[in-house]
C-alpha positions as CSV (number, residue, x, y, z in Angstrom):
1,M,19.1,-0.9,16.5
2,T,18.2,2.3,14.3
3,L,14.8,3.8,13.9
4,L,13.2,2.7,10.0
5,V,12.9,5.9,8.1
6,H,10.6,5.9,5.6
7,P,10.8,8.3,1.9
8,L,9.2,11.1,3.0
9,A,10.7,11.4,6.1
10,G,9.9,15.2,8.4
11,L,6.6,15.8,7.1
12,A,4.4,14.5,9.3
13,G,0.6,14.3,9.2
14,N,-1.4,17.4,9.5
15,R,-5.0,18.0,10.9
16,H,-5.8,20.4,8.7
17,P,-10.1,20.2,8.5
18,M,-9.1,19.1,4.0
19,A,-5.8,16.8,4.7
20,Y,-8.5,14.3,5.1
21,T,-6.2,11.4,6.8
22,G,-2.9,13.8,7.7
23,G,-3.6,12.4,11.4
24,L,-4.3,9.3,11.0
25,W,-0.5,8.5,9.6
26,Q,1.1,11.1,12.0
27,G,-0.1,9.0,15.0
28,L,0.0,5.3,13.1
29,I,4.0,6.4,12.3
30,A,4.6,7.7,15.9
31,R,3.3,4.8,17.0
32,C,4.7,2.2,14.6
33,G,8.0,3.8,13.5
34,P,10.5,3.1,16.5
35,A,9.1,-0.6,16.9
36,A,9.5,-0.9,13.3
37,A,12.9,-0.5,14.5
38,A,15.2,-2.3,11.8
39,N,17.1,-5.5,14.0
40,K,19.1,-6.7,11.1
41,P,18.8,-7.3,7.6
42,Y,16.9,-10.8,6.8
43,P,17.4,-12.6,3.6
44,W,14.2,-14.1,0.8
45,P,12.5,-17.0,2.1
46,L,13.0,-18.9,-1.0
47,R,16.5,-19.4,-3.1
48,P,18.1,-18.2,-3.7
49,F,18.6,-16.3,-0.6
50,H,20.5,-12.9,-1.4
51,Q,19.4,-12.1,-4.3
52,Q,16.5,-9.5,-5.7
53,H,13.0,-11.2,-6.1
54,P,10.3,-10.3,-8.1
55,V,7.5,-9.1,-5.8
56,R,3.5,-8.7,-7.2
57,G,2.0,-7.6,-4.5
58,F,2.9,-4.6,-2.5
59,F,2.6,-3.6,1.3
60,G,-0.6,-1.5,1.6
61,D,-2.6,-2.5,-1.7
62,P,-6.1,-2.7,-1.6
63,R,-7.5,-6.1,-0.9
64,T,-10.7,-6.4,-1.8
65,L,-12.5,-9.7,-1.2
66,V,-15.9,-9.6,-3.3
67,S,-18.2,-12.3,-4.8
68,N,-18.1,-10.4,-8.5
69,V,-15.1,-7.7,-9.6
70,D,-17.2,-6.1,-11.8
71,V,-19.7,-4.3,-8.7
72,T,-18.6,-1.2,-7.8
73,L,-16.4,-0.5,-5.5
74,T,-17.9,2.1,-3.2
75,P,-17.9,1.8,0.5
76,G,-21.5,-0.2,2.2
77,S,-20.6,-2.6,-1.0
78,P,-20.8,-6.2,0.3
79,G,-17.5,-8.0,0.8
80,H,-14.0,-7.1,2.5
81,F,-11.8,-4.6,2.3
82,S,-8.5,-4.4,3.9
83,F,-5.0,-3.2,3.3
84,H,-2.4,-6.0,2.2
85,N,-0.2,-6.8,5.1
86,G,3.1,-7.6,3.3
87,V,4.1,-8.9,0.7
88,D,3.3,-11.4,-2.7
89,I,6.8,-12.8,-3.2
90,Y,6.8,-14.6,-6.7
91,A,7.5,-17.9,-6.6
92,T,7.2,-21.2,-8.9
93,P,4.9,-23.9,-8.2
94,S,5.6,-26.3,-4.6
95,Q,9.1,-24.1,-4.3
96,E,10.7,-24.6,-1.3
97,V,10.1,-21.8,1.4
98,F,12.1,-21.3,4.3
99,P,12.1,-19.2,7.5
100,V,14.2,-15.6,6.8
101,V,14.5,-15.6,10.9
102,S,15.3,-18.4,13.3
103,G,12.3,-19.6,15.8
104,R,10.2,-21.1,17.1
105,A,7.4,-22.3,14.3
106,R,3.0,-22.8,14.6
107,V,0.8,-24.4,11.3
108,A,-1.6,-22.2,11.4
109,S,-2.8,-23.8,9.1
110,S,-3.2,-25.9,6.7
111,Q,-2.2,-22.9,3.6
112,E,0.2,-20.7,6.5
113,V,3.0,-21.2,9.0
114,V,4.1,-18.8,11.4
115,V,7.2,-18.5,13.5
116,R,7.8,-16.1,16.3
117,T,11.3,-15.1,17.2
118,R,13.3,-15.1,20.1
119,D,13.2,-11.0,19.9
120,G,9.7,-10.9,19.8
121,R,8.8,-10.6,15.6
122,T,6.6,-12.7,14.2
123,F,6.4,-13.8,10.5
124,Q,3.7,-15.6,8.8
125,Y,4.2,-17.2,5.1
126,W,1.0,-17.6,3.7
127,H,0.1,-19.8,0.5
128,I,2.4,-23.0,1.5
129,L,1.9,-26.4,2.6
130,P,3.3,-26.8,5.5
131,L,6.0,-29.7,6.2
132,V,7.2,-28.5,9.4
133,R,5.0,-29.5,13.1
134,S,3.9,-26.7,15.4
135,G,6.4,-26.3,18.0
136,S,9.5,-27.4,16.1
137,W,12.8,-24.7,16.0
138,V,13.6,-23.3,12.8
139,T,16.7,-22.2,11.1
140,V,17.0,-19.3,8.8
141,S,17.6,-20.4,5.4
142,K,18.1,-24.1,5.8
143,T,14.6,-25.6,7.6
144,V,11.9,-26.1,4.8
145,L,8.6,-24.5,6.2
146,G,6.7,-25.8,3.3
147,T,6.0,-25.5,-0.4
148,V,4.2,-22.7,-2.4
149,I,1.1,-23.8,-3.8
150,P,0.8,-24.5,-7.1
151,R,-2.1,-22.5,-8.1
152,R,-1.2,-19.8,-6.2
153,G,2.0,-18.8,-6.8
154,H,3.7,-16.7,-4.6
155,V,4.4,-16.8,-0.9
156,H,3.1,-14.4,1.2
157,L,5.8,-12.8,3.5
158,T,3.9,-10.8,6.6
159,E,6.5,-9.1,9.6
160,M,5.0,-8.1,13.1
161,R,5.9,-6.3,16.2
162,G,4.2,-6.5,18.4
163,R,0.3,-5.1,17.4
164,C,2.5,-3.1,14.6
165,V,2.4,-4.9,11.2
166,V,5.4,-3.6,9.2
167,N,6.4,-3.6,6.1
168,P,9.1,-6.2,4.7
169,L,10.4,-4.0,2.1
170,A,11.7,-0.8,4.2
171,P,15.3,-0.3,4.5
172,G,17.0,-2.5,6.9
173,H,13.7,-5.7,6.5
174,L,14.2,-7.9,3.6
175,E,17.3,-7.7,2.2
176,P,18.9,-7.5,-1.0
177,Y,16.2,-5.2,-2.1
178,K,16.6,-1.9,-4.5
179,S,13.7,0.2,-6.5
180,A,14.7,3.0,-9.0
181,T,11.1,2.8,-10.2
182,R,9.5,6.0,-10.2
183,P,5.5,6.2,-9.1
184,D,3.2,7.3,-12.4
185,I,0.8,9.6,-10.7
186,V,-2.2,9.4,-12.9
187,A,-4.9,12.5,-12.5
188,V,-6.6,14.3,-9.5
189,D,-10.1,14.3,-9.7
190,A,-12.8,17.0,-8.4
191,I,-16.2,15.0,-7.1
192,A,-19.2,16.0,-6.6
193,R,-21.2,13.9,-3.7
194,G,-22.8,11.0,-5.9
195,G,-19.8,10.0,-7.8
196,I,-19.8,13.0,-10.0
197,L,-16.7,14.1,-11.8
198,L,-16.8,17.7,-11.7
199,D,-14.7,20.1,-14.4
200,P,-11.6,21.1,-12.2
201,T,-12.0,24.9,-14.2
202,Q,-15.1,25.7,-12.6
203,I,-15.8,23.5,-9.2
204,A,-19.0,24.9,-8.0
205,G,-20.2,23.6,-4.2
206,P,-19.4,20.6,-1.8
207,F,-16.6,17.8,-3.2
208,E,-13.7,15.8,-2.5
209,L,-10.5,15.4,-3.5
210,V,-8.4,12.5,-5.3
211,V,-5.7,11.3,-6.3
212,H,-5.0,8.1,-9.4
213,A,-1.6,7.4,-8.7
214,Q,0.3,4.0,-9.0
215,D,4.3,2.2,-9.4
216,V,5.5,-0.7,-11.1
217,P,8.1,-3.7,-9.5
218,P,11.2,-3.1,-9.7
219,L,11.6,-6.4,-11.1
220,P,9.5,-7.9,-13.8
221,V,7.2,-10.5,-13.1
222,P,6.0,-13.3,-14.8
223,A,2.7,-14.1,-16.4
224,P,-0.3,-13.4,-16.2
225,W,1.1,-10.5,-13.8
226,E,3.5,-9.4,-16.0
227,N,3.3,-5.3,-16.6
228,L,0.6,-4.8,-13.8
229,P,0.5,-1.7,-11.1
230,V,0.8,-1.7,-7.4
231,T,0.5,1.0,-5.1
232,P,3.0,3.8,-4.2
233,A,5.0,3.4,-0.7
234,A,3.5,6.9,0.0
235,I,1.5,9.6,-1.4
236,K,2.0,13.4,-0.1
237,W,0.4,16.2,-1.5
238,R,-0.6,20.4,-0.7
239,L,-2.9,23.2,-1.9
240,T,-1.7,26.8,-2.4
241,G,-3.8,29.5,-3.5
242,A,-2.9,32.7,-5.7
243,G,0.7,33.8,-5.0
244,G,1.4,30.2,-3.5
245,T,-0.5,31.2,-0.4
246,V,-0.6,27.2,1.5
247,V,-3.8,26.5,2.3
248,V,-3.7,22.7,2.9
249,P,0.4,22.5,4.1
250,W,1.8,19.3,3.2
251,T,0.3,16.4,4.4
252,F,0.3,12.3,3.8
253,A,-3.0,10.8,1.9
254,A,-1.2,7.3,2.5
255,D,1.8,6.3,3.8
256,F,3.0,2.8,3.9
257,A,6.0,2.8,3.9
258,V,6.1,1.7,7.6
259,T,3.5,0.9,8.9
260,I,-0.6,0.2,7.8
261,P,-4.3,1.2,9.2
262,P,-6.6,-1.0,10.3
263,S,-9.5,-2.4,8.2
264,R,-11.9,0.8,9.6
265,D,-10.1,2.9,7.9
266,Y,-9.9,1.3,4.3
267,W,-12.5,3.5,3.1
268,R,-10.8,6.9,4.6
269,V,-8.1,6.3,2.6
270,Y,-9.3,4.3,-0.4
271,A,-11.2,6.6,-2.5
272,P,-14.5,4.1,-4.5
273,G,-13.6,2.1,-7.1
274,T,-10.1,1.0,-5.6
275,H,-9.0,-2.6,-6.6
276,Q,-6.5,-4.6,-6.6
277,N,-4.8,-6.6,-9.7
278,F,-7.3,-9.7,-11.1
279,V,-5.7,-11.9,-13.8
280,G,-7.4,-15.4,-14.9
281,R,-10.2,-16.9,-13.2
282,E,-10.4,-13.4,-11.1
283,T,-12.1,-11.8,-13.8
284,S,-13.3,-12.0,-17.4
285,Q,-10.4,-10.9,-18.7
286,P,-7.2,-12.4,-19.2
287,Q,-5.7,-8.6,-16.8
288,L,-7.7,-6.2,-14.7
289,P,-5.5,-3.8,-13.7
290,G,-5.6,-2.7,-10.5
291,V,-7.1,0.9,-9.8
292,Y,-5.9,2.9,-6.5
293,A,-7.0,6.0,-5.9
294,F,-6.7,8.2,-2.6
295,R,-8.9,10.4,-0.8
296,L,-7.3,13.8,0.0
297,T,-10.1,15.6,1.2
298,P,-13.4,14.2,2.8
299,P,-16.2,14.8,0.6
300,G,-17.7,17.7,1.1
301,S,-14.7,19.8,1.6
302,E,-15.7,23.2,0.2
303,L,-13.3,26.4,-1.1
304,P,-14.1,30.0,-1.4
305,P,-13.6,31.2,-5.3
306,G,-10.5,31.1,-7.1
307,R,-7.3,29.8,-8.1
308,Y,-6.0,27.0,-6.7
309,T,-3.2,25.0,-6.8
310,V,-3.0,20.9,-5.8
311,T,0.8,19.2,-5.7
312,V,0.9,16.1,-5.4
313,Q,4.5,13.7,-4.4
314,A,4.1,9.7,-4.7
315,S,7.4,8.2,-3.3
316,S,8.5,4.7,-4.2
317,T,9.4,1.5,-1.8
318,G,13.0,2.4,-3.3
319,G,12.2,6.8,-2.5
320,T,12.3,8.3,-6.1
321,R,9.5,10.1,-6.4
322,S,7.0,11.9,-8.5
323,T,5.8,15.4,-8.4
324,Q,2.5,16.6,-9.9
325,R,0.9,19.5,-9.6
326,F,-3.3,20.3,-10.8
327,P,-4.4,23.1,-11.3
328,L,-8.2,24.1,-9.7
329,R,-10.4,27.3,-9.9
330,V,-13.6,27.2,-7.4
331,V,-16.2,28.9,-8.4
332,S,-19.5,30.4,-6.3
333,S,-22.7,28.4,-7.5
334,S,-24.9,31.6,-9.2
335,S,-21.2,31.1,-11.9
336,A,-20.8,27.8,-12.4
337,I,-21.9,26.7,-16.4
């Protein structure tokens, strides 16, 4: 048994006052890292079992259940906000779904089958019409658990180890899986209270820093989900001052490589306006690409006047990285334009 090593391993979260979620990720990885230790790689739940399939929804993606996708998505908005606790694997209508590990099946609902393995793992298969009975023993890659509901177009796979939800795309879990994509760090915004976007060269008064970043699935996803972004596996950042003086050391803004936080921490990790991809009947246009905005600092942060550099590194599920540097200038309130 080997411990799961995530793409940004070796960089512990920290509890610096401006590192908004550093302590959150540090605690999660300490608790769930050992629980997520790789047992033995398991195959895909669809034929061909030993060939990589397109994944259209990534682990940790935002999940926003709202009545209208055009509403402003902010803390306090009506609806339910959570982290995607599995991966959405593209599938054709009525395609057969098989267990990735043998175990005892339970029909949890009209659209879900749960399989409990002998070593204590739990796998959930969503958006399928069950074809097994609760209590039956199911065999990896042989027993048909059910068929994909046509209008869903995917099977959702969740892996759990005790109270820890584990990323199925982590090394040593769902295989074969490779990703050579490189995440795109779009921008770092300085935002004042009330959601006002600030000029990064003229920051005066309290603010927060938000980074916009995204990745793409390693295999093309068929229409209508083609060319839509997903969340990176991890985001880390640091803040330096004049002469490279470290103000905030490297810390995580997000680290979905191992596990996810509870839903109550959604708005600590994601910034207002974040949402998943929407298509077809979910939106007034054919596609509404997802927005992935991550909070770096707490709202109301302050810095002494001076010039600073925010360095952000985003990591993909395959471990490739992108790094961007963004200049900031904090001025006194009296000198602000």
